[in-house]
Chimera marker file (.cmm) of the C-alpha trace (Angstrom):
<marker_set name="trace">
<marker id="1" x="18.195" y="-6.423" z="-8.838" r="1" g="1" b="0" radius="0.5"/>
<marker id="2" x="21.360" y="-4.610" z="-8.541" r="1" g="1" b="0" radius="0.5"/>
<marker id="3" x="20.176" y="-1.332" z="-9.981" r="1" g="1" b="0" radius="0.5"/>
<marker id="4" x="17.241" y="-1.333" z="-7.585" r="1" g="1" b="0" radius="0.5"/>
<marker id="5" x="19.883" y="-1.585" z="-4.909" r="1" g="1" b="0" radius="0.5"/>
<marker id="6" x="21.690" y="1.368" z="-6.367" r="1" g="1" b="0" radius="0.5"/>
<marker id="7" x="18.459" y="3.407" z="-6.654" r="1" g="1" b="0" radius="0.5"/>
<marker id="8" x="17.870" y="2.538" z="-2.929" r="1" g="1" b="0" radius="0.5"/>
<marker id="9" x="21.328" y="3.656" z="-1.712" r="1" g="1" b="0" radius="0.5"/>
<marker id="10" x="20.911" y="6.897" z="-3.835" r="1" g="1" b="0" radius="0.5"/>
<marker id="11" x="17.768" y="7.531" z="-2.086" r="1" g="1" b="0" radius="0.5"/>
<marker id="12" x="19.262" y="6.622" z="1.233" r="1" g="1" b="0" radius="0.5"/>
<marker id="13" x="21.999" y="9.086" z="0.660" r="1" g="1" b="0" radius="0.5"/>
<marker id="14" x="19.578" y="11.893" z="1.086" r="1" g="1" b="0" radius="0.5"/>
<marker id="15" x="18.996" y="10.348" z="4.542" r="1" g="1" b="0" radius="0.5"/>
<marker id="16" x="15.241" y="10.570" z="4.321" r="1" g="1" b="0" radius="0.5"/>
<marker id="17" x="13.084" y="7.452" z="4.015" r="1" g="1" b="0" radius="0.5"/>
<marker id="18" x="10.942" y="7.003" z="0.885" r="1" g="1" b="0" radius="0.5"/>
<marker id="19" x="7.916" y="7.767" z="3.026" r="1" g="1" b="0" radius="0.5"/>
<marker id="20" x="9.358" y="11.031" z="4.192" r="1" g="1" b="0" radius="0.5"/>
<marker id="21" x="9.998" y="11.975" z="0.578" r="1" g="1" b="0" radius="0.5"/>
<marker id="22" x="6.228" y="11.596" z="0.094" r="1" g="1" b="0" radius="0.5"/>
<marker id="23" x="5.431" y="13.532" z="3.186" r="1" g="1" b="0" radius="0.5"/>
<marker id="24" x="4.214" y="10.701" z="5.104" r="1" g="1" b="0" radius="0.5"/>
<marker id="25" x="5.630" y="8.615" z="8.036" r="1" g="1" b="0" radius="0.5"/>
<marker id="26" x="5.623" y="4.956" z="8.742" r="1" g="1" b="0" radius="0.5"/>
<marker id="27" x="6.023" y="3.279" z="12.097" r="1" g="1" b="0" radius="0.5"/>
<marker id="28" x="9.280" y="1.342" z="12.302" r="1" g="1" b="0" radius="0.5"/>
<marker id="29" x="7.205" y="-1.815" z="12.832" r="1" g="1" b="0" radius="0.5"/>
<marker id="30" x="5.259" y="-1.221" z="9.549" r="1" g="1" b="0" radius="0.5"/>
<marker id="31" x="8.299" y="-0.333" z="7.662" r="1" g="1" b="0" radius="0.5"/>
<marker id="32" x="10.037" y="-3.486" z="8.756" r="1" g="1" b="0" radius="0.5"/>
<marker id="33" x="7.105" y="-5.639" z="7.868" r="1" g="1" b="0" radius="0.5"/>
<marker id="34" x="6.728" y="-3.886" z="4.498" r="1" g="1" b="0" radius="0.5"/>
<marker id="35" x="10.446" y="-4.468" z="3.794" r="1" g="1" b="0" radius="0.5"/>
<marker id="36" x="10.139" y="-8.169" z="4.646" r="1" g="1" b="0" radius="0.5"/>
<marker id="37" x="7.003" y="-8.510" z="2.456" r="1" g="1" b="0" radius="0.5"/>
<marker id="38" x="8.643" y="-6.628" z="-0.492" r="1" g="1" b="0" radius="0.5"/>
<marker id="39" x="11.708" y="-8.885" z="-0.331" r="1" g="1" b="0" radius="0.5"/>
<marker id="40" x="9.581" y="-12.010" z="-0.545" r="1" g="1" b="0" radius="0.5"/>
<marker id="41" x="7.565" y="-10.507" z="-3.351" r="1" g="1" b="0" radius="0.5"/>
<marker id="42" x="9.961" y="-8.549" z="-5.506" r="1" g="1" b="0" radius="0.5"/>
<marker id="43" x="13.315" y="-9.485" z="-4.008" r="1" g="1" b="0" radius="0.5"/>
<marker id="44" x="13.959" y="-5.744" z="-3.286" r="1" g="1" b="0" radius="0.5"/>
<marker id="45" x="13.144" y="-3.851" z="-0.049" r="1" g="1" b="0" radius="0.5"/>
<marker id="46" x="12.646" y="-0.634" z="-1.916" r="1" g="1" b="0" radius="0.5"/>
<marker id="47" x="9.661" y="0.969" z="-0.245" r="1" g="1" b="0" radius="0.5"/>
<marker id="48" x="9.014" y="3.763" z="-2.728" r="1" g="1" b="0" radius="0.5"/>
<marker id="49" x="5.803" y="2.221" z="-3.966" r="1" g="1" b="0" radius="0.5"/>
<marker id="50" x="4.685" y="1.580" z="-0.361" r="1" g="1" b="0" radius="0.5"/>
<marker id="51" x="5.611" y="5.123" z="0.661" r="1" g="1" b="0" radius="0.5"/>
<marker id="52" x="3.441" y="6.377" z="-2.234" r="1" g="1" b="0" radius="0.5"/>
<marker id="53" x="0.560" y="4.093" z="-1.080" r="1" g="1" b="0" radius="0.5"/>
<marker id="54" x="0.924" y="5.663" z="2.379" r="1" g="1" b="0" radius="0.5"/>
<marker id="55" x="-0.359" y="8.831" z="0.869" r="1" g="1" b="0" radius="0.5"/>
<marker id="56" x="-3.493" y="7.240" z="-0.398" r="1" g="1" b="0" radius="0.5"/>
<marker id="57" x="-6.539" y="6.702" z="1.828" r="1" g="1" b="0" radius="0.5"/>
<marker id="58" x="-8.654" y="4.648" z="-0.565" r="1" g="1" b="0" radius="0.5"/>
<marker id="59" x="-8.121" y="1.001" z="0.089" r="1" g="1" b="0" radius="0.5"/>
<marker id="60" x="-9.292" y="-0.135" z="-3.401" r="1" g="1" b="0" radius="0.5"/>
<marker id="61" x="-6.824" y="2.409" z="-4.955" r="1" g="1" b="0" radius="0.5"/>
<marker id="62" x="-3.984" y="1.099" z="-2.822" r="1" g="1" b="0" radius="0.5"/>
<marker id="63" x="-4.799" y="-2.469" z="-3.875" r="1" g="1" b="0" radius="0.5"/>
<marker id="64" x="-4.919" y="-1.320" z="-7.532" r="1" g="1" b="0" radius="0.5"/>
<marker id="65" x="-1.471" y="0.223" z="-7.485" r="1" g="1" b="0" radius="0.5"/>
<marker id="66" x="0.125" y="-2.807" z="-5.536" r="1" g="1" b="0" radius="0.5"/>
<marker id="67" x="-1.373" y="-5.167" z="-7.938" r="1" g="1" b="0" radius="0.5"/>
<marker id="68" x="-0.315" y="-3.112" z="-10.996" r="1" g="1" b="0" radius="0.5"/>
<marker id="69" x="3.233" y="-2.888" z="-9.917" r="1" g="1" b="0" radius="0.5"/>
<marker id="70" x="3.787" y="-6.124" z="-8.129" r="1" g="1" b="0" radius="0.5"/>
<marker id="71" x="1.551" y="-8.476" z="-10.096" r="1" g="1" b="0" radius="0.5"/>
<marker id="72" x="-1.721" y="-9.958" z="-9.183" r="1" g="1" b="0" radius="0.5"/>
<marker id="73" x="-0.497" y="-12.983" z="-7.298" r="1" g="1" b="0" radius="0.5"/>
<marker id="74" x="-2.148" y="-14.294" z="-4.050" r="1" g="1" b="0" radius="0.5"/>
<marker id="75" x="0.983" y="-13.100" z="-2.346" r="1" g="1" b="0" radius="0.5"/>
<marker id="76" x="0.506" y="-9.546" z="-3.488" r="1" g="1" b="0" radius="0.5"/>
<marker id="77" x="-3.272" y="-9.539" z="-2.803" r="1" g="1" b="0" radius="0.5"/>
<marker id="78" x="-2.473" y="-10.867" z="0.796" r="1" g="1" b="0" radius="0.5"/>
<marker id="79" x="0.086" y="-8.201" z="1.186" r="1" g="1" b="0" radius="0.5"/>
<marker id="80" x="-2.363" y="-5.602" z="-0.055" r="1" g="1" b="0" radius="0.5"/>
<marker id="81" x="-5.148" y="-6.759" z="2.310" r="1" g="1" b="0" radius="0.5"/>
<marker id="82" x="-2.727" y="-6.776" z="5.363" r="1" g="1" b="0" radius="0.5"/>
<marker id="83" x="-1.209" y="-3.437" z="4.482" r="1" g="1" b="0" radius="0.5"/>
<marker id="84" x="-4.678" y="-1.799" z="4.261" r="1" g="1" b="0" radius="0.5"/>
<marker id="85" x="-5.641" y="-3.493" z="7.558" r="1" g="1" b="0" radius="0.5"/>
<marker id="86" x="-2.434" y="-2.345" z="9.327" r="1" g="1" b="0" radius="0.5"/>
<marker id="87" x="-3.315" y="1.257" z="8.152" r="1" g="1" b="0" radius="0.5"/>
<marker id="88" x="-6.865" y="0.856" z="9.549" r="1" g="1" b="0" radius="0.5"/>
<marker id="89" x="-8.383" y="1.365" z="6.091" r="1" g="1" b="0" radius="0.5"/>
<marker id="90" x="-10.206" y="-1.891" z="6.131" r="1" g="1" b="0" radius="0.5"/>
<marker id="91" x="-13.449" y="-1.403" z="4.366" r="1" g="1" b="0" radius="0.5"/>
<marker id="92" x="-13.608" y="-0.068" z="0.774" r="1" g="1" b="0" radius="0.5"/>
<marker id="93" x="-14.268" y="3.602" z="1.187" r="1" g="1" b="0" radius="0.5"/>
<marker id="94" x="-17.098" y="4.102" z="-1.430" r="1" g="1" b="0" radius="0.5"/>
<marker id="95" x="-19.326" y="1.752" z="0.727" r="1" g="1" b="0" radius="0.5"/>
<marker id="96" x="-18.801" y="3.855" z="3.656" r="1" g="1" b="0" radius="0.5"/>
<marker id="97" x="-19.930" y="7.064" z="1.808" r="1" g="1" b="0" radius="0.5"/>
<marker id="98" x="-23.065" y="5.343" z="0.431" r="1" g="1" b="0" radius="0.5"/>
<marker id="99" x="-24.386" y="3.848" z="3.498" r="1" g="1" b="0" radius="0.5"/>
<marker id="100" x="-22.812" y="4.887" z="6.760" r="1" g="1" b="0" radius="0.5"/>
<marker id="101" x="-25.148" y="2.674" z="8.753" r="1" g="1" b="0" radius="0.5"/>
<marker id="102" x="-24.829" y="-0.610" z="7.081" r="1" g="1" b="0" radius="0.5"/>
<marker id="103" x="-22.150" y="-1.299" z="4.483" r="1" g="1" b="0" radius="0.5"/>
<marker id="104" x="-23.887" y="-4.476" z="3.437" r="1" g="1" b="0" radius="0.5"/>
<marker id="105" x="-26.995" y="-2.964" z="2.060" r="1" g="1" b="0" radius="0.5"/>
<marker id="106" x="-24.976" y="-0.566" z="0.050" r="1" g="1" b="0" radius="0.5"/>
<marker id="107" x="-23.369" y="-3.350" z="-1.905" r="1" g="1" b="0" radius="0.5"/>
<marker id="108" x="-26.150" y="-3.712" z="-4.302" r="1" g="1" b="0" radius="0.5"/>
<marker id="109" x="-25.901" y="-0.092" z="-5.448" r="1" g="1" b="0" radius="0.5"/>
<marker id="110" x="-23.099" y="-0.601" z="-8.033" r="1" g="1" b="0" radius="0.5"/>
<marker id="111" x="-23.878" y="2.120" z="-10.619" r="1" g="1" b="0" radius="0.5"/>
<marker id="112" x="-24.297" y="5.715" z="-9.958" r="1" g="1" b="0" radius="0.5"/>
<marker id="113" x="-21.754" y="7.779" z="-8.164" r="1" g="1" b="0" radius="0.5"/>
<link id1="1" id2="2" r="1" g="1" b="0" radius="0.2"/>
<link id1="2" id2="3" r="1" g="1" b="0" radius="0.2"/>
<link id1="3" id2="4" r="1" g="1" b="0" radius="0.2"/>
<link id1="4" id2="5" r="1" g="1" b="0" radius="0.2"/>
<link id1="5" id2="6" r="1" g="1" b="0" radius="0.2"/>
<link id1="6" id2="7" r="1" g="1" b="0" radius="0.2"/>
<link id1="7" id2="8" r="1" g="1" b="0" radius="0.2"/>
<link id1="8" id2="9" r="1" g="1" b="0" radius="0.2"/>
<link id1="9" id2="10" r="1" g="1" b="0" radius="0.2"/>
<link id1="10" id2="11" r="1" g="1" b="0" radius="0.2"/>
<link id1="11" id2="12" r="1" g="1" b="0" radius="0.2"/>
<link id1="12" id2="13" r="1" g="1" b="0" radius="0.2"/>
<link id1="13" id2="14" r="1" g="1" b="0" radius="0.2"/>
<link id1="14" id2="15" r="1" g="1" b="0" radius="0.2"/>
<link id1="15" id2="16" r="1" g="1" b="0" radius="0.2"/>
<link id1="16" id2="17" r="1" g="1" b="0" radius="0.2"/>
<link id1="17" id2="18" r="1" g="1" b="0" radius="0.2"/>
<link id1="18" id2="19" r="1" g="1" b="0" radius="0.2"/>
<link id1="19" id2="20" r="1" g="1" b="0" radius="0.2"/>
<link id1="20" id2="21" r="1" g="1" b="0" radius="0.2"/>
<link id1="21" id2="22" r="1" g="1" b="0" radius="0.2"/>
<link id1="22" id2="23" r="1" g="1" b="0" radius="0.2"/>
<link id1="23" id2="24" r="1" g="1" b="0" radius="0.2"/>
<link id1="24" id2="25" r="1" g="1" b="0" radius="0.2"/>
<link id1="25" id2="26" r="1" g="1" b="0" radius="0.2"/>
<link id1="26" id2="27" r="1" g="1" b="0" radius="0.2"/>
<link id1="27" id2="28" r="1" g="1" b="0" radius="0.2"/>
<link id1="28" id2="29" r="1" g="1" b="0" radius="0.2"/>
<link id1="29" id2="30" r="1" g="1" b="0" radius="0.2"/>
<link id1="30" id2="31" r="1" g="1" b="0" radius="0.2"/>
<link id1="31" id2="32" r="1" g="1" b="0" radius="0.2"/>
<link id1="32" id2="33" r="1" g="1" b="0" radius="0.2"/>
<link id1="33" id2="34" r="1" g="1" b="0" radius="0.2"/>
<link id1="34" id2="35" r="1" g="1" b="0" radius="0.2"/>
<link id1="35" id2="36" r="1" g="1" b="0" radius="0.2"/>
<link id1="36" id2="37" r="1" g="1" b="0" radius="0.2"/>
<link id1="37" id2="38" r="1" g="1" b="0" radius="0.2"/>
<link id1="38" id2="39" r="1" g="1" b="0" radius="0.2"/>
<link id1="39" id2="40" r="1" g="1" b="0" radius="0.2"/>
<link id1="40" id2="41" r="1" g="1" b="0" radius="0.2"/>
<link id1="41" id2="42" r="1" g="1" b="0" radius="0.2"/>
<link id1="42" id2="43" r="1" g="1" b="0" radius="0.2"/>
<link id1="43" id2="44" r="1" g="1" b="0" radius="0.2"/>
<link id1="44" id2="45" r="1" g="1" b="0" radius="0.2"/>
<link id1="45" id2="46" r="1" g="1" b="0" radius="0.2"/>
<link id1="46" id2="47" r="1" g="1" b="0" radius="0.2"/>
<link id1="47" id2="48" r="1" g="1" b="0" radius="0.2"/>
<link id1="48" id2="49" r="1" g="1" b="0" radius="0.2"/>
<link id1="49" id2="50" r="1" g="1" b="0" radius="0.2"/>
<link id1="50" id2="51" r="1" g="1" b="0" radius="0.2"/>
<link id1="51" id2="52" r="1" g="1" b="0" radius="0.2"/>
<link id1="52" id2="53" r="1" g="1" b="0" radius="0.2"/>
<link id1="53" id2="54" r="1" g="1" b="0" radius="0.2"/>
<link id1="54" id2="55" r="1" g="1" b="0" radius="0.2"/>
<link id1="55" id2="56" r="1" g="1" b="0" radius="0.2"/>
<link id1="56" id2="57" r="1" g="1" b="0" radius="0.2"/>
<link id1="57" id2="58" r="1" g="1" b="0" radius="0.2"/>
<link id1="58" id2="59" r="1" g="1" b="0" radius="0.2"/>
<link id1="59" id2="60" r="1" g="1" b="0" radius="0.2"/>
<link id1="60" id2="61" r="1" g="1" b="0" radius="0.2"/>
<link id1="61" id2="62" r="1" g="1" b="0" radius="0.2"/>
<link id1="62" id2="63" r="1" g="1" b="0" radius="0.2"/>
<link id1="63" id2="64" r="1" g="1" b="0" radius="0.2"/>
<link id1="64" id2="65" r="1" g="1" b="0" radius="0.2"/>
<link id1="65" id2="66" r="1" g="1" b="0" radius="0.2"/>
<link id1="66" id2="67" r="1" g="1" b="0" radius="0.2"/>
<link id1="67" id2="68" r="1" g="1" b="0" radius="0.2"/>
<link id1="68" id2="69" r="1" g="1" b="0" radius="0.2"/>
<link id1="69" id2="70" r="1" g="1" b="0" radius="0.2"/>
<link id1="70" id2="71" r="1" g="1" b="0" radius="0.2"/>
<link id1="71" id2="72" r="1" g="1" b="0" radius="0.2"/>
<link id1="72" id2="73" r="1" g="1" b="0" radius="0.2"/>
<link id1="73" id2="74" r="1" g="1" b="0" radius="0.2"/>
<link id1="74" id2="75" r="1" g="1" b="0" radius="0.2"/>
<link id1="75" id2="76" r="1" g="1" b="0" radius="0.2"/>
<link id1="76" id2="77" r="1" g="1" b="0" radius="0.2"/>
<link id1="77" id2="78" r="1" g="1" b="0" radius="0.2"/>
<link id1="78" id2="79" r="1" g="1" b="0" radius="0.2"/>
<link id1="79" id2="80" r="1" g="1" b="0" radius="0.2"/>
<link id1="80" id2="81" r="1" g="1" b="0" radius="0.2"/>
<link id1="81" id2="82" r="1" g="1" b="0" radius="0.2"/>
<link id1="82" id2="83" r="1" g="1" b="0" radius="0.2"/>
<link id1="83" id2="84" r="1" g="1" b="0" radius="0.2"/>
<link id1="84" id2="85" r="1" g="1" b="0" radius="0.2"/>
<link id1="85" id2="86" r="1" g="1" b="0" radius="0.2"/>
<link id1="86" id2="87" r="1" g="1" b="0" radius="0.2"/>
<link id1="87" id2="88" r="1" g="1" b="0" radius="0.2"/>
<link id1="88" id2="89" r="1" g="1" b="0" radius="0.2"/>
<link id1="89" id2="90" r="1" g="1" b="0" radius="0.2"/>
<link id1="90" id2="91" r="1" g="1" b="0" radius="0.2"/>
<link id1="91" id2="92" r="1" g="1" b="0" radius="0.2"/>
<link id1="92" id2="93" r="1" g="1" b="0" radius="0.2"/>
<link id1="93" id2="94" r="1" g="1" b="0" radius="0.2"/>
<link id1="94" id2="95" r="1" g="1" b="0" radius="0.2"/>
<link id1="95" id2="96" r="1" g="1" b="0" radius="0.2"/>
<link id1="96" id2="97" r="1" g="1" b="0" radius="0.2"/>
<link id1="97" id2="98" r="1" g="1" b="0" radius="0.2"/>
<link id1="98" id2="99" r="1" g="1" b="0" radius="0.2"/>
<link id1="99" id2="100" r="1" g="1" b="0" radius="0.2"/>
<link id1="100" id2="101" r="1" g="1" b="0" radius="0.2"/>
<link id1="101" id2="102" r="1" g="1" b="0" radius="0.2"/>
<link id1="102" id2="103" r="1" g="1" b="0" radius="0.2"/>
<link id1="103" id2="104" r="1" g="1" b="0" radius="0.2"/>
<link id1="104" id2="105" r="1" g="1" b="0" radius="0.2"/>
<link id1="105" id2="106" r="1" g="1" b="0" radius="0.2"/>
<link id1="106" id2="107" r="1" g="1" b="0" radius="0.2"/>
<link id1="107" id2="108" r="1" g="1" b="0" radius="0.2"/>
<link id1="108" id2="109" r="1" g="1" b="0" radius="0.2"/>
<link id1="109" id2="110" r="1" g="1" b="0" radius="0.2"/>
<link id1="110" id2="111" r="1" g="1" b="0" radius="0.2"/>
<link id1="111" id2="112" r="1" g="1" b="0" radius="0.2"/>
<link id1="112" id2="113" r="1" g="1" b="0" radius="0.2"/>
</marker_set>
């Protein structure tokens, strides 16, 4: 836990937030919420992973990274869902490509591209 804090303060010394390092920005409200969630989940408010996820626009990809790094607990899954919703990326993207009209019909089409 302490070395995560040291990493955090080293990053903070450059005075840019993790999100800015990845060239994205987070609203203060989203950042605050993410920090609270990360503290609950991992005991650290390091937002490097979150900042990386801010660069992704595919909901399923974001969920994959969060689960991979934070574990696949219901807490992490809830966080992933909320995070994706807060970013307005609700529906999984490949469904939108397949059937712009109705995502439900597209669900059966699993294989293919």
